[in-house]
ZAMARGU-4260 file (C-alpha; in steps of 0.2 Angstrom, whole numbers, plus 5000, padded with zeros to 4 digits):
<rodrens>
0) 5014/4415/5367 | 5031/4420/5372 | 5037/4412/5390 | 5045/4422/5402 | 5065/4423/5406
5) 5074/4427/5420 | 5094/4428/5414 | 5106/4427/5429 | 5117/4440/5421 | 5105/4455/5424
10) 5115/4465/5436 | 5102/4479/5436 | 5093/4481/5452 | 5075/4484/5446 | 5077/4468/5434
15) 5065/4456/5433 | 5059/4445/5417 | 5061/4447/5397 | 5052/4439/5381 | 5064/4441/5368
20) 5053/4459/5363 | 5053/4465/5381 | 5059/4467/5396 | 5050/4467/5413 | 5058/4479/5427
25) 5049/4481/5443 | 5038/4498/5446 | 5037/4513/5457 | 5023/4503/5469 | 5025/4488/5480
30) 5021/4473/5465 | 5019/4483/5453 | 5032/4481/5435 | 5036/4489/5422 | 5035/4480/5404
35) 5045/4490/5392 | 5040/4483/5374 | 5052/4482/5357 | 5048/4482/5339 | 5063/4471/5338
40) 5073/4461/5349 | 5076/4468/5366 | 5092/4458/5368 | 5103/4475/5365 | 5098/4485/5378
45) 5099/4470/5389 | 5115/4467/5389 | 5120/4488/5388 | 5111/4489/5401 | 5102/4478/5413
50) 5117/4465/5411 | 5131/4477/5410 | 5127/4497/5414 | 5116/4497/5421 | 5114/4514/5430
55) 5115/4521/5415 | 5098/4516/5411 | 5086/4529/5410 | 5072/4519/5421 | 5084/4512/5432
60) 5090/4529/5435 | 5073/4535/5437 | 5067/4522/5448 | 5082/4523/5460 | 5080/4542/5460
65) 5059/4538/5467 | 5068/4529/5481 | 5085/4535/5484 | 5081/4539/5502 | 5075/4524/5509
70) 5081/4511/5514 | 5090/4496/5504 | 5079/4482/5497 | 5091/4463/5494 | 5083/4455/5480
75) 5091/4438/5474 | 5111/4444/5474 | 5105/4461/5469 | 5099/4479/5482 | 5091/4489/5475
80) 5078/4503/5480 | 5066/4500/5495 | 5047/4504/5488 | 5033/4516/5494 | 5027/4503/5511
85) 5040/4488/5509 | 5050/4482/5523 | 5070/4478/5524 | 5071/4459/5522
</rodrens>
């Protein structure tokens, strides 16, 4: 069983954790997550989107648009939109 790892280099506010072939992102609902599985390594996607150009990631764009008008939530050293029912920290 693969162990989950949290990259200190991730900039995306929706990035949660990863495995060698899987990226986990915060989901559209409080307490939910999305699992992004890859046939090979997830490294290229993570380096391009999670650690650099996260604003261009299709998944991040969808999640951001879903919550664009709401308050922001602090998470680590990043901000992300508040999910429905979530209170601003």
